[in-house]
CHARMM internal coordinates of N, CA and C (Angstrom, degrees):
IC EDIT
DIST 1 N 1 CA 1.4116
DIST 1 CA 1 C 1.5634
ANGL 1 N 1 CA 1 C 107.03
DIST 1 C 2 N 1.3307
ANGL 1 CA 1 C 2 N 116.18
DIHE 1 N 1 CA 1 C 2 N 135.02
DIST 2 N 2 CA 1.4422
ANGL 1 C 2 N 2 CA 121.66
DIHE 1 CA 1 C 2 N 2 CA 179.14
DIST 2 CA 2 C 1.5129
ANGL 2 N 2 CA 2 C 107.97
DIHE 1 C 2 N 2 CA 2 C -123.40
DIST 2 C 3 N 1.2591
ANGL 2 CA 2 C 3 N 117.11
DIHE 2 N 2 CA 2 C 3 N 137.37
DIST 3 N 3 CA 1.4816
ANGL 2 C 3 N 3 CA 122.64
DIHE 2 CA 2 C 3 N 3 CA 176.63
DIST 3 CA 3 C 1.5384
ANGL 3 N 3 CA 3 C 112.79
DIHE 2 C 3 N 3 CA 3 C -98.31
DIST 3 C 4 N 1.3268
ANGL 3 CA 3 C 4 N 115.33
DIHE 3 N 3 CA 3 C 4 N 141.75
DIST 4 N 4 CA 1.4542
ANGL 3 C 4 N 4 CA 120.13
DIHE 3 CA 3 C 4 N 4 CA 170.09
DIST 4 CA 4 C 1.5161
ANGL 4 N 4 CA 4 C 105.20
DIHE 3 C 4 N 4 CA 4 C -96.90
DIST 4 C 5 N 1.3184
ANGL 4 CA 4 C 5 N 116.87
DIHE 4 N 4 CA 4 C 5 N 130.76
DIST 5 N 5 CA 1.4253
ANGL 4 C 5 N 5 CA 124.71
DIHE 4 CA 4 C 5 N 5 CA 176.71
DIST 5 CA 5 C 1.5297
ANGL 5 N 5 CA 5 C 107.48
DIHE 4 C 5 N 5 CA 5 C -96.06
DIST 5 C 6 N 1.3572
ANGL 5 CA 5 C 6 N 116.90
DIHE 5 N 5 CA 5 C 6 N 147.46
DIST 6 N 6 CA 1.3903
ANGL 5 C 6 N 6 CA 120.94
DIHE 5 CA 5 C 6 N 6 CA 176.32
DIST 6 CA 6 C 1.4984
ANGL 6 N 6 CA 6 C 112.08
DIHE 5 C 6 N 6 CA 6 C -61.50
DIST 6 C 7 N 1.3677
ANGL 6 CA 6 C 7 N 118.71
DIHE 6 N 6 CA 6 C 7 N 114.79
DIST 7 N 7 CA 1.4553
ANGL 6 C 7 N 7 CA 120.38
DIHE 6 CA 6 C 7 N 7 CA -174.73
DIST 7 CA 7 C 1.5767
ANGL 7 N 7 CA 7 C 109.93
DIHE 6 C 7 N 7 CA 7 C -75.59
DIST 7 C 8 N 1.3108
ANGL 7 CA 7 C 8 N 113.64
DIHE 7 N 7 CA 7 C 8 N 158.23
DIST 8 N 8 CA 1.4620
ANGL 7 C 8 N 8 CA 120.02
DIHE 7 CA 7 C 8 N 8 CA 171.00
DIST 8 CA 8 C 1.5131
ANGL 8 N 8 CA 8 C 109.14
DIHE 7 C 8 N 8 CA 8 C -75.88
DIST 8 C 9 N 1.3093
ANGL 8 CA 8 C 9 N 116.05
DIHE 8 N 8 CA 8 C 9 N 122.41
DIST 9 N 9 CA 1.4682
ANGL 8 C 9 N 9 CA 120.73
DIHE 8 CA 8 C 9 N 9 CA 178.24
DIST 9 CA 9 C 1.5210
ANGL 9 N 9 CA 9 C 109.69
DIHE 8 C 9 N 9 CA 9 C -102.86
DIST 9 C 10 N 1.2988
ANGL 9 CA 9 C 10 N 117.45
DIHE 9 N 9 CA 9 C 10 N 139.89
DIST 10 N 10 CA 1.4699
ANGL 9 C 10 N 10 CA 120.79
DIHE 9 CA 9 C 10 N 10 CA -174.41
DIST 10 CA 10 C 1.5206
ANGL 10 N 10 CA 10 C 111.78
DIHE 9 C 10 N 10 CA 10 C -47.53
DIST 10 C 11 N 1.3638
ANGL 10 CA 10 C 11 N 118.32
DIHE 10 N 10 CA 10 C 11 N -50.10
DIST 11 N 11 CA 1.3945
ANGL 10 C 11 N 11 CA 123.22
DIHE 10 CA 10 C 11 N 11 CA -173.17
DIST 11 CA 11 C 1.5415
ANGL 11 N 11 CA 11 C 111.40
DIHE 10 C 11 N 11 CA 11 C -76.80
DIST 11 C 12 N 1.2683
ANGL 11 CA 11 C 12 N 117.78
DIHE 11 N 11 CA 11 C 12 N -20.48
DIST 12 N 12 CA 1.4852
ANGL 11 C 12 N 12 CA 120.04
DIHE 11 CA 11 C 12 N 12 CA -170.86
DIST 12 CA 12 C 1.5383
ANGL 12 N 12 CA 12 C 112.95
DIHE 11 C 12 N 12 CA 12 C -89.24
DIST 12 C 13 N 1.2724
ANGL 12 CA 12 C 13 N 113.04
DIHE 12 N 12 CA 12 C 13 N 153.39
DIST 13 N 13 CA 1.4687
ANGL 12 C 13 N 13 CA 121.28
DIHE 12 CA 12 C 13 N 13 CA 171.70
DIST 13 CA 13 C 1.5095
ANGL 13 N 13 CA 13 C 108.85
DIHE 12 C 13 N 13 CA 13 C -80.79
DIST 13 C 14 N 1.3092
ANGL 13 CA 13 C 14 N 114.82
DIHE 13 N 13 CA 13 C 14 N -145.96
DIST 14 N 14 CA 1.4561
ANGL 13 C 14 N 14 CA 118.69
DIHE 13 CA 13 C 14 N 14 CA -178.80
DIST 14 CA 14 C 1.4984
ANGL 14 N 14 CA 14 C 114.17
DIHE 13 C 14 N 14 CA 14 C -89.97
DIST 14 C 15 N 1.2931
ANGL 14 CA 14 C 15 N 118.39
DIHE 14 N 14 CA 14 C 15 N -15.44
DIST 15 N 15 CA 1.4625
ANGL 14 C 15 N 15 CA 126.06
DIHE 14 CA 14 C 15 N 15 CA 178.24
DIST 15 CA 15 C 1.5672
ANGL 15 N 15 CA 15 C 111.59
DIHE 14 C 15 N 15 CA 15 C -124.39
DIST 15 C 16 N 1.3133
ANGL 15 CA 15 C 16 N 114.69
DIHE 15 N 15 CA 15 C 16 N 139.00
DIST 16 N 16 CA 1.5061
ANGL 15 C 16 N 16 CA 120.13
DIHE 15 CA 15 C 16 N 16 CA 175.98
DIST 16 CA 16 C 1.5104
ANGL 16 N 16 CA 16 C 107.82
DIHE 15 C 16 N 16 CA 16 C -136.34
DIST 16 C 17 N 1.3355
ANGL 16 CA 16 C 17 N 116.00
DIHE 16 N 16 CA 16 C 17 N 162.97
DIST 17 N 17 CA 1.4424
ANGL 16 C 17 N 17 CA 121.18
DIHE 16 CA 16 C 17 N 17 CA 176.22
DIST 17 CA 17 C 1.5022
ANGL 17 N 17 CA 17 C 109.15
DIHE 16 C 17 N 17 CA 17 C -107.18
DIST 17 C 18 N 1.3260
ANGL 17 CA 17 C 18 N 117.25
DIHE 17 N 17 CA 17 C 18 N 131.46
DIST 18 N 18 CA 1.4513
ANGL 17 C 18 N 18 CA 121.44
DIHE 17 CA 17 C 18 N 18 CA 176.16
DIST 18 CA 18 C 1.5634
ANGL 18 N 18 CA 18 C 107.27
DIHE 17 C 18 N 18 CA 18 C -67.50
DIST 18 C 19 N 1.3600
ANGL 18 CA 18 C 19 N 115.56
DIHE 18 N 18 CA 18 C 19 N 116.06
DIST 19 N 19 CA 1.4558
ANGL 18 C 19 N 19 CA 120.55
DIHE 18 CA 18 C 19 N 19 CA -178.95
DIST 19 CA 19 C 1.5319
ANGL 19 N 19 CA 19 C 111.05
DIHE 18 C 19 N 19 CA 19 C -88.83
DIST 19 C 20 N 1.3538
ANGL 19 CA 19 C 20 N 115.41
DIHE 19 N 19 CA 19 C 20 N -51.13
DIST 20 N 20 CA 1.4456
ANGL 19 C 20 N 20 CA 119.69
DIHE 19 CA 19 C 20 N 20 CA -175.90
DIST 20 CA 20 C 1.5559
ANGL 20 N 20 CA 20 C 109.58
DIHE 19 C 20 N 20 CA 20 C -160.47
DIST 20 C 21 N 1.3320
ANGL 20 CA 20 C 21 N 114.18
DIHE 20 N 20 CA 20 C 21 N 134.56
DIST 21 N 21 CA 1.4468
ANGL 20 C 21 N 21 CA 118.36
DIHE 20 CA 20 C 21 N 21 CA 170.97
DIST 21 CA 21 C 1.5358
ANGL 21 N 21 CA 21 C 113.01
DIHE 20 C 21 N 21 CA 21 C -79.28
DIST 21 C 22 N 1.3152
ANGL 21 CA 21 C 22 N 118.79
DIHE 21 N 21 CA 21 C 22 N 136.54
DIST 22 N 22 CA 1.3890
ANGL 21 C 22 N 22 CA 122.45
DIHE 21 CA 21 C 22 N 22 CA -179.78
DIST 22 CA 22 C 1.5374
ANGL 22 N 22 CA 22 C 110.43
DIHE 21 C 22 N 22 CA 22 C -104.18
DIST 22 C 23 N 1.3991
ANGL 22 CA 22 C 23 N 116.44
DIHE 22 N 22 CA 22 C 23 N 4.32
DIST 23 N 23 CA 1.4227
ANGL 22 C 23 N 23 CA 122.76
DIHE 22 CA 22 C 23 N 23 CA 178.78
DIST 23 CA 23 C 1.5202
ANGL 23 N 23 CA 23 C 107.22
DIHE 22 C 23 N 23 CA 23 C -133.83
DIST 23 C 24 N 1.3037
ANGL 23 CA 23 C 24 N 116.08
DIHE 23 N 23 CA 23 C 24 N 166.09
DIST 24 N 24 CA 1.4652
ANGL 23 C 24 N 24 CA 121.75
DIHE 23 CA 23 C 24 N 24 CA 176.71
DIST 24 CA 24 C 1.5260
ANGL 24 N 24 CA 24 C 109.21
DIHE 23 C 24 N 24 CA 24 C -135.14
DIST 24 C 25 N 1.2991
ANGL 24 CA 24 C 25 N 116.06
DIHE 24 N 24 CA 24 C 25 N 164.98
DIST 25 N 25 CA 1.4475
ANGL 24 C 25 N 25 CA 120.40
DIHE 24 CA 24 C 25 N 25 CA 178.27
DIST 25 CA 25 C 1.5345
ANGL 25 N 25 CA 25 C 108.90
DIHE 24 C 25 N 25 CA 25 C -59.32
DIST 25 C 26 N 1.2746
ANGL 25 CA 25 C 26 N 117.22
DIHE 25 N 25 CA 25 C 26 N 132.12
DIST 26 N 26 CA 1.4620
ANGL 25 C 26 N 26 CA 124.99
DIHE 25 CA 25 C 26 N 26 CA -177.56
DIST 26 CA 26 C 1.5169
ANGL 26 N 26 CA 26 C 115.29
DIHE 25 C 26 N 26 CA 26 C 99.82
DIST 26 C 27 N 1.3512
ANGL 26 CA 26 C 27 N 114.84
DIHE 26 N 26 CA 26 C 27 N -15.43
DIST 27 N 27 CA 1.4706
ANGL 26 C 27 N 27 CA 119.21
DIHE 26 CA 26 C 27 N 27 CA -179.97
DIST 27 CA 27 C 1.5629
ANGL 27 N 27 CA 27 C 109.00
DIHE 26 C 27 N 27 CA 27 C -75.91
DIST 27 C 28 N 1.3378
ANGL 27 CA 27 C 28 N 113.34
DIHE 27 N 27 CA 27 C 28 N 146.25
DIST 28 N 28 CA 1.4704
ANGL 27 C 28 N 28 CA 120.12
DIHE 27 CA 27 C 28 N 28 CA 174.09
DIST 28 CA 28 C 1.5370
ANGL 28 N 28 CA 28 C 107.38
DIHE 27 C 28 N 28 CA 28 C -90.86
DIST 28 C 29 N 1.3605
ANGL 28 CA 28 C 29 N 114.73
DIHE 28 N 28 CA 28 C 29 N 137.76
DIST 29 N 29 CA 1.4586
ANGL 28 C 29 N 29 CA 120.16
DIHE 28 CA 28 C 29 N 29 CA 176.36
DIST 29 CA 29 C 1.5075
ANGL 29 N 29 CA 29 C 110.15
DIHE 28 C 29 N 29 CA 29 C -127.42
DIST 29 C 30 N 1.3075
ANGL 29 CA 29 C 30 N 116.17
DIHE 29 N 29 CA 29 C 30 N 148.15
DIST 30 N 30 CA 1.4684
ANGL 29 C 30 N 30 CA 123.39
DIHE 29 CA 29 C 30 N 30 CA 175.17
DIST 30 CA 30 C 1.5000
ANGL 30 N 30 CA 30 C 109.26
DIHE 29 C 30 N 30 CA 30 C -111.97
DIST 30 C 31 N 1.2574
ANGL 30 CA 30 C 31 N 118.73
DIHE 30 N 30 CA 30 C 31 N 160.09
DIST 31 N 31 CA 1.4570
ANGL 30 C 31 N 31 CA 125.59
DIHE 30 CA 30 C 31 N 31 CA 176.34
DIST 31 CA 31 C 1.5665
ANGL 31 N 31 CA 31 C 107.75
DIHE 30 C 31 N 31 CA 31 C -50.45
DIST 31 C 32 N 1.2792
ANGL 31 CA 31 C 32 N 119.65
DIHE 31 N 31 CA 31 C 32 N 130.18
DIST 32 N 32 CA 1.4613
ANGL 31 C 32 N 32 CA 128.88
DIHE 31 CA 31 C 32 N 32 CA 174.50
DIST 32 CA 32 C 1.5232
ANGL 32 N 32 CA 32 C 112.95
DIHE 31 C 32 N 32 CA 32 C 79.14
DIST 32 C 33 N 1.3540
ANGL 32 CA 32 C 33 N 120.75
DIHE 32 N 32 CA 32 C 33 N 2.14
DIST 33 N 33 CA 1.4329
ANGL 32 C 33 N 33 CA 121.92
DIHE 32 CA 32 C 33 N 33 CA 173.58
DIST 33 CA 33 C 1.5695
ANGL 33 N 33 CA 33 C 106.70
DIHE 32 C 33 N 33 CA 33 C -66.24
DIST 33 C 34 N 1.3261
ANGL 33 CA 33 C 34 N 119.05
DIHE 33 N 33 CA 33 C 34 N 140.51
DIST 34 N 34 CA 1.4716
ANGL 33 C 34 N 34 CA 119.04
DIHE 33 CA 33 C 34 N 34 CA 174.34
DIST 34 CA 34 C 1.5567
ANGL 34 N 34 CA 34 C 110.59
DIHE 33 C 34 N 34 CA 34 C -69.38
DIST 34 C 35 N 1.3305
ANGL 34 CA 34 C 35 N 115.94
DIHE 34 N 34 CA 34 C 35 N 126.89
DIST 35 N 35 CA 1.4672
ANGL 34 C 35 N 35 CA 118.85
DIHE 34 CA 34 C 35 N 35 CA -175.80
DIST 35 CA 35 C 1.5511
ANGL 35 N 35 CA 35 C 113.86
DIHE 34 C 35 N 35 CA 35 C -118.52
DIST 35 C 36 N 1.3353
ANGL 35 CA 35 C 36 N 114.32
DIHE 35 N 35 CA 35 C 36 N -23.32
DIST 36 N 36 CA 1.4821
ANGL 35 C 36 N 36 CA 115.46
DIHE 35 CA 35 C 36 N 36 CA -177.16
DIST 36 CA 36 C 1.5498
ANGL 36 N 36 CA 36 C 110.36
DIHE 35 C 36 N 36 CA 36 C -154.24
DIST 36 C 37 N 1.2826
ANGL 36 CA 36 C 37 N 116.20
DIHE 36 N 36 CA 36 C 37 N 141.96
DIST 37 N 37 CA 1.4519
ANGL 36 C 37 N 37 CA 122.74
DIHE 36 CA 36 C 37 N 37 CA 172.18
DIST 37 CA 37 C 1.5212
ANGL 37 N 37 CA 37 C 108.96
DIHE 36 C 37 N 37 CA 37 C -95.56
DIST 37 C 38 N 1.3192
ANGL 37 CA 37 C 38 N 116.99
DIHE 37 N 37 CA 37 C 38 N 128.03
DIST 38 N 38 CA 1.4414
ANGL 37 C 38 N 38 CA 122.02
DIHE 37 CA 37 C 38 N 38 CA 179.10
DIST 38 CA 38 C 1.5206
ANGL 38 N 38 CA 38 C 113.02
DIHE 37 C 38 N 38 CA 38 C -120.93
DIST 38 C 39 N 1.2642
ANGL 38 CA 38 C 39 N 114.34
DIHE 38 N 38 CA 38 C 39 N 147.61
DIST 39 N 39 CA 1.4708
ANGL 38 C 39 N 39 CA 120.20
DIHE 38 CA 38 C 39 N 39 CA -177.40
DIST 39 CA 39 C 1.5201
ANGL 39 N 39 CA 39 C 109.20
DIHE 38 C 39 N 39 CA 39 C -103.37
DIST 39 C 40 N 1.3497
ANGL 39 CA 39 C 40 N 114.55
DIHE 39 N 39 CA 39 C 40 N 126.40
DIST 40 N 40 CA 1.4783
ANGL 39 C 40 N 40 CA 117.64
DIHE 39 CA 39 C 40 N 40 CA 174.30
DIST 40 CA 40 C 1.5473
ANGL 40 N 40 CA 40 C 106.26
DIHE 39 C 40 N 40 CA 40 C -103.78
DIST 40 C 41 N 1.3328
ANGL 40 CA 40 C 41 N 115.78
DIHE 40 N 40 CA 40 C 41 N -172.77
DIST 41 N 41 CA 1.4318
ANGL 40 C 41 N 41 CA 118.10
DIHE 40 CA 40 C 41 N 41 CA 176.85
DIST 41 CA 41 C 1.5122
ANGL 41 N 41 CA 41 C 113.26
DIHE 40 C 41 N 41 CA 41 C -68.76
DIST 41 C 42 N 1.3261
ANGL 41 CA 41 C 42 N 118.25
DIHE 41 N 41 CA 41 C 42 N -10.74
DIST 42 N 42 CA 1.4541
ANGL 41 C 42 N 42 CA 122.39
DIHE 41 CA 41 C 42 N 42 CA -177.51
DIST 42 CA 42 C 1.4891
ANGL 42 N 42 CA 42 C 117.33
DIHE 41 C 42 N 42 CA 42 C -118.08
DIST 42 C 43 N 1.4075
ANGL 42 CA 42 C 43 N 115.97
DIHE 42 N 42 CA 42 C 43 N -41.60
DIST 43 N 43 CA 1.4314
ANGL 42 C 43 N 43 CA 120.76
DIHE 42 CA 42 C 43 N 43 CA -172.96
DIST 43 CA 43 C 1.5124
ANGL 43 N 43 CA 43 C 112.26
DIHE 42 C 43 N 43 CA 43 C -145.44
DIST 43 C 44 N 1.3454
ANGL 43 CA 43 C 44 N 114.93
DIHE 43 N 43 CA 43 C 44 N 170.90
DIST 44 N 44 CA 1.5265
ANGL 43 C 44 N 44 CA 119.30
DIHE 43 CA 43 C 44 N 44 CA 169.31
DIST 44 CA 44 C 1.5145
ANGL 44 N 44 CA 44 C 105.77
DIHE 43 C 44 N 44 CA 44 C -100.85
DIST 44 C 45 N 1.2944
ANGL 44 CA 44 C 45 N 117.68
DIHE 44 N 44 CA 44 C 45 N 130.55
DIST 45 N 45 CA 1.4667
ANGL 44 C 45 N 45 CA 125.79
DIHE 44 CA 44 C 45 N 45 CA -176.82
DIST 45 CA 45 C 1.4906
ANGL 45 N 45 CA 45 C 108.98
DIHE 44 C 45 N 45 CA 45 C -126.78
DIST 45 C 46 N 1.3921
ANGL 45 CA 45 C 46 N 115.01
DIHE 45 N 45 CA 45 C 46 N 144.08
DIST 46 N 46 CA 1.4537
ANGL 45 C 46 N 46 CA 120.67
DIHE 45 CA 45 C 46 N 46 CA 176.04
DIST 46 CA 46 C 1.5295
ANGL 46 N 46 CA 46 C 105.64
DIHE 45 C 46 N 46 CA 46 C -89.76
DIST 46 C 47 N 1.3533
ANGL 46 CA 46 C 47 N 114.00
DIHE 46 N 46 CA 46 C 47 N 129.99
DIST 47 N 47 CA 1.4840
ANGL 46 C 47 N 47 CA 119.33
DIHE 46 CA 46 C 47 N 47 CA 173.54
DIST 47 CA 47 C 1.4976
ANGL 47 N 47 CA 47 C 112.59
DIHE 46 C 47 N 47 CA 47 C -96.73
DIST 47 C 48 N 1.3236
ANGL 47 CA 47 C 48 N 117.66
DIHE 47 N 47 CA 47 C 48 N 130.30
DIST 48 N 48 CA 1.4753
ANGL 47 C 48 N 48 CA 119.37
DIHE 47 CA 47 C 48 N 48 CA 179.98
DIST 48 CA 48 C 1.5037
ANGL 48 N 48 CA 48 C 110.35
DIHE 47 C 48 N 48 CA 48 C -81.37
DIST 48 C 49 N 1.3365
ANGL 48 CA 48 C 49 N 113.50
DIHE 48 N 48 CA 48 C 49 N 159.01
DIST 49 N 49 CA 1.4656
ANGL 48 C 49 N 49 CA 121.95
DIHE 48 CA 48 C 49 N 49 CA 176.41
DIST 49 CA 49 C 1.5164
ANGL 49 N 49 CA 49 C 109.76
DIHE 48 C 49 N 49 CA 49 C -70.23
DIST 49 C 50 N 1.3214
ANGL 49 CA 49 C 50 N 115.16
DIHE 49 N 49 CA 49 C 50 N 136.39
DIST 50 N 50 CA 1.4515
ANGL 49 C 50 N 50 CA 118.25
DIHE 49 CA 49 C 50 N 50 CA 175.27
DIST 50 CA 50 C 1.5691
ANGL 50 N 50 CA 50 C 109.67
DIHE 49 C 50 N 50 CA 50 C -107.42
DIST 50 C 51 N 1.3333
ANGL 50 CA 50 C 51 N 114.88
DIHE 50 N 50 CA 50 C 51 N 8.99
DIST 51 N 51 CA 1.4714
ANGL 50 C 51 N 51 CA 122.54
DIHE 50 CA 50 C 51 N 51 CA 175.85
DIST 51 CA 51 C 1.5167
ANGL 51 N 51 CA 51 C 109.64
DIHE 50 C 51 N 51 CA 51 C -135.84
DIST 51 C 52 N 1.3332
ANGL 51 CA 51 C 52 N 116.36
DIHE 51 N 51 CA 51 C 52 N 167.32
DIST 52 N 52 CA 1.4487
ANGL 51 C 52 N 52 CA 119.51
DIHE 51 CA 51 C 52 N 52 CA 173.62
DIST 52 CA 52 C 1.5208
ANGL 52 N 52 CA 52 C 110.53
DIHE 51 C 52 N 52 CA 52 C -131.61
DIST 52 C 53 N 1.3257
ANGL 52 CA 52 C 53 N 115.46
DIHE 52 N 52 CA 52 C 53 N 151.50
DIST 53 N 53 CA 1.4703
ANGL 52 C 53 N 53 CA 117.18
DIHE 52 CA 52 C 53 N 53 CA -176.99
DIST 53 CA 53 C 1.5086
ANGL 53 N 53 CA 53 C 108.46
DIHE 52 C 53 N 53 CA 53 C 145.68
DIST 53 C 54 N 1.3575
ANGL 53 CA 53 C 54 N 116.26
DIHE 53 N 53 CA 53 C 54 N -162.63
DIST 54 N 54 CA 1.4518
ANGL 53 C 54 N 54 CA 122.39
DIHE 53 CA 53 C 54 N 54 CA -178.63
DIST 54 CA 54 C 1.5519
ANGL 54 N 54 CA 54 C 105.80
DIHE 53 C 54 N 54 CA 54 C -106.64
DIST 54 C 55 N 1.3656
ANGL 54 CA 54 C 55 N 114.69
DIHE 54 N 54 CA 54 C 55 N 131.55
DIST 55 N 55 CA 1.4445
ANGL 54 C 55 N 55 CA 121.47
DIHE 54 CA 54 C 55 N 55 CA -177.46
DIST 55 CA 55 C 1.5171
ANGL 55 N 55 CA 55 C 108.04
DIHE 54 C 55 N 55 CA 55 C -68.20
DIST 55 C 56 N 1.3816
ANGL 55 CA 55 C 56 N 115.48
DIHE 55 N 55 CA 55 C 56 N 124.05
DIST 56 N 56 CA 1.4501
ANGL 55 C 56 N 56 CA 121.90
DIHE 55 CA 55 C 56 N 56 CA 178.13
DIST 56 CA 56 C 1.5193
ANGL 56 N 56 CA 56 C 112.16
DIHE 55 C 56 N 56 CA 56 C -104.69
DIST 56 C 57 N 1.3563
ANGL 56 CA 56 C 57 N 118.52
DIHE 56 N 56 CA 56 C 57 N -34.87
DIST 57 N 57 CA 1.4596
ANGL 56 C 57 N 57 CA 121.15
DIHE 56 CA 56 C 57 N 57 CA 178.47
DIST 57 CA 57 C 1.5260
ANGL 57 N 57 CA 57 C 111.63
DIHE 56 C 57 N 57 CA 57 C -151.42
DIST 57 C 58 N 1.2776
ANGL 57 CA 57 C 58 N 116.91
DIHE 57 N 57 CA 57 C 58 N 138.29
DIST 58 N 58 CA 1.4670
ANGL 57 C 58 N 58 CA 123.41
DIHE 57 CA 57 C 58 N 58 CA 165.98
DIST 58 CA 58 C 1.4420
ANGL 58 N 58 CA 58 C 108.32
DIHE 57 C 58 N 58 CA 58 C -93.57
DIST 58 C 59 N 1.3187
ANGL 58 CA 58 C 59 N 118.43
DIHE 58 N 58 CA 58 C 59 N 120.93
DIST 59 N 59 CA 1.5054
ANGL 58 C 59 N 59 CA 121.99
DIHE 58 CA 58 C 59 N 59 CA -169.62
DIST 59 CA 59 C 1.5305
ANGL 59 N 59 CA 59 C 111.97
DIHE 58 C 59 N 59 CA 59 C -92.28
DIST 59 C 60 N 1.3405
ANGL 59 CA 59 C 60 N 118.41
DIHE 59 N 59 CA 59 C 60 N -11.48
DIST 60 N 60 CA 1.4765
ANGL 59 C 60 N 60 CA 120.61
DIHE 59 CA 59 C 60 N 60 CA -175.32
DIST 60 CA 60 C 1.5524
ANGL 60 N 60 CA 60 C 106.77
DIHE 59 C 60 N 60 CA 60 C -131.93
DIST 60 C 61 N 1.2591
ANGL 60 CA 60 C 61 N 117.65
DIHE 60 N 60 CA 60 C 61 N 138.68
DIST 61 N 61 CA 1.4460
ANGL 60 C 61 N 61 CA 123.84
DIHE 60 CA 60 C 61 N 61 CA 176.03
DIST 61 CA 61 C 1.5203
ANGL 61 N 61 CA 61 C 113.19
DIHE 60 C 61 N 61 CA 61 C -90.08
DIST 61 C 62 N 1.3261
ANGL 61 CA 61 C 62 N 118.42
DIHE 61 N 61 CA 61 C 62 N 149.87
DIST 62 N 62 CA 1.4455
ANGL 61 C 62 N 62 CA 120.59
DIHE 61 CA 61 C 62 N 62 CA 175.23
DIST 62 CA 62 C 1.4959
ANGL 62 N 62 CA 62 C 111.74
DIHE 61 C 62 N 62 CA 62 C -53.61
DIST 62 C 63 N 1.2899
ANGL 62 CA 62 C 63 N 117.67
DIHE 62 N 62 CA 62 C 63 N 137.21
DIST 63 N 63 CA 1.4771
ANGL 62 C 63 N 63 CA 123.42
DIHE 62 CA 62 C 63 N 63 CA -176.48
DIST 63 CA 63 C 1.4846
ANGL 63 N 63 CA 63 C 114.12
DIHE 62 C 63 N 63 CA 63 C 98.33
DIST 63 C 64 N 1.3427
ANGL 63 CA 63 C 64 N 115.75
DIHE 63 N 63 CA 63 C 64 N -19.44
DIST 64 N 64 CA 1.4833
ANGL 63 C 64 N 64 CA 118.84
DIHE 63 CA 63 C 64 N 64 CA -179.93
DIST 64 CA 64 C 1.5319
ANGL 64 N 64 CA 64 C 111.83
DIHE 63 C 64 N 64 CA 64 C -78.52
DIST 64 C 65 N 1.2873
ANGL 64 CA 64 C 65 N 116.48
DIHE 64 N 64 CA 64 C 65 N 149.18
DIST 65 N 65 CA 1.4504
ANGL 64 C 65 N 65 CA 124.46
DIHE 64 CA 64 C 65 N 65 CA 176.91
DIST 65 CA 65 C 1.5377
ANGL 65 N 65 CA 65 C 107.25
DIHE 64 C 65 N 65 CA 65 C -92.65
DIST 65 C 66 N 1.3407
ANGL 65 CA 65 C 66 N 116.48
DIHE 65 N 65 CA 65 C 66 N 133.94
DIST 66 N 66 CA 1.4472
ANGL 65 C 66 N 66 CA 122.23
DIHE 65 CA 65 C 66 N 66 CA 175.35
DIST 66 CA 66 C 1.5027
ANGL 66 N 66 CA 66 C 110.32
DIHE 65 C 66 N 66 CA 66 C -128.26
DIST 66 C 67 N 1.3240
ANGL 66 CA 66 C 67 N 115.41
DIHE 66 N 66 CA 66 C 67 N 153.00
DIST 67 N 67 CA 1.4481
ANGL 66 C 67 N 67 CA 123.75
DIHE 66 CA 66 C 67 N 67 CA 178.43
DIST 67 CA 67 C 1.5456
ANGL 67 N 67 CA 67 C 108.38
DIHE 66 C 67 N 67 CA 67 C -95.24
DIST 67 C 68 N 1.3059
ANGL 67 CA 67 C 68 N 116.59
DIHE 67 N 67 CA 67 C 68 N 152.96
DIST 68 N 68 CA 1.4351
ANGL 67 C 68 N 68 CA 121.87
DIHE 67 CA 67 C 68 N 68 CA 169.99
DIST 68 CA 68 C 1.4873
ANGL 68 N 68 CA 68 C 108.47
DIHE 67 C 68 N 68 CA 68 C -59.05
DIST 68 C 69 N 1.3678
ANGL 68 CA 68 C 69 N 116.48
DIHE 68 N 68 CA 68 C 69 N 131.67
DIST 69 N 69 CA 1.4886
ANGL 68 C 69 N 69 CA 120.60
DIHE 68 CA 68 C 69 N 69 CA -178.30
DIST 69 CA 69 C 1.5377
ANGL 69 N 69 CA 69 C 113.61
DIHE 68 C 69 N 69 CA 69 C 94.38
DIST 69 C 70 N 1.3413
ANGL 69 CA 69 C 70 N 117.40
DIHE 69 N 69 CA 69 C 70 N -11.04
DIST 70 N 70 CA 1.4710
ANGL 69 C 70 N 70 CA 119.99
DIHE 69 CA 69 C 70 N 70 CA 178.72
DIST 70 CA 70 C 1.4919
ANGL 70 N 70 CA 70 C 110.77
DIHE 69 C 70 N 70 CA 70 C -81.22
DIST 70 C 71 N 1.3838
ANGL 70 CA 70 C 71 N 117.53
DIHE 70 N 70 CA 70 C 71 N 137.74
DIST 71 N 71 CA 1.4618
ANGL 70 C 71 N 71 CA 121.02
DIHE 70 CA 70 C 71 N 71 CA 177.19
DIST 71 CA 71 C 1.5366
ANGL 71 N 71 CA 71 C 110.63
DIHE 70 C 71 N 71 CA 71 C -59.85
DIST 71 C 72 N 1.3657
ANGL 71 CA 71 C 72 N 117.49
DIHE 71 N 71 CA 71 C 72 N 134.94
DIST 72 N 72 CA 1.4753
ANGL 71 C 72 N 72 CA 120.04
DIHE 71 CA 71 C 72 N 72 CA 177.78
DIST 72 CA 72 C 1.4901
ANGL 72 N 72 CA 72 C 112.52
DIHE 71 C 72 N 72 CA 72 C -122.74
DIST 72 C 73 N 1.3306
ANGL 72 CA 72 C 73 N 119.43
DIHE 72 N 72 CA 72 C 73 N -22.48
DIST 73 N 73 CA 1.5040
ANGL 72 C 73 N 73 CA 120.96
DIHE 72 CA 72 C 73 N 73 CA 175.51
DIST 73 CA 73 C 1.4707
ANGL 73 N 73 CA 73 C 109.58
DIHE 72 C 73 N 73 CA 73 C -153.93
DIST 73 C 74 N 1.3734
ANGL 73 CA 73 C 74 N 114.53
DIHE 73 N 73 CA 73 C 74 N 164.83
DIST 74 N 74 CA 1.4573
ANGL 73 C 74 N 74 CA 121.47
DIHE 73 CA 73 C 74 N 74 CA 176.54
DIST 74 CA 74 C 1.5068
ANGL 74 N 74 CA 74 C 110.01
DIHE 73 C 74 N 74 CA 74 C -126.73
DIST 74 C 75 N 1.3859
ANGL 74 CA 74 C 75 N 115.68
DIHE 74 N 74 CA 74 C 75 N 138.89
DIST 75 N 75 CA 1.3849
ANGL 74 C 75 N 75 CA 122.81
DIHE 74 CA 74 C 75 N 75 CA 178.06
DIST 75 CA 75 C 1.5036
ANGL 75 N 75 CA 75 C 109.67
DIHE 74 C 75 N 75 CA 75 C -123.98
DIST 75 C 76 N 1.3402
ANGL 75 CA 75 C 76 N 116.24
DIHE 75 N 75 CA 75 C 76 N 157.30
DIST 76 N 76 CA 1.4658
ANGL 75 C 76 N 76 CA 121.22
DIHE 75 CA 75 C 76 N 76 CA 176.67
DIST 76 CA 76 C 1.5465
ANGL 76 N 76 CA 76 C 107.78
DIHE 75 C 76 N 76 CA 76 C -123.23
END
COOR INIT
IC SEED 1 N 1 CA 1 C
IC BUILD
């Protein structure tokens, strides 16, 4: 199992709000595929995948705040 950590986005500070998942458990993702929309203090930004594989768990629900470097999903 590999975890994807919330990446640092240019526009974002250290915390972002999960706005919407663009993937679901069982989906296959490749490196750089958009996986989640996050809300910063200014805009909504799509975060690309930093891992590849099959989504096994989404670790954060929409509306939750996450910090850069926090695990947000698991792939196998």
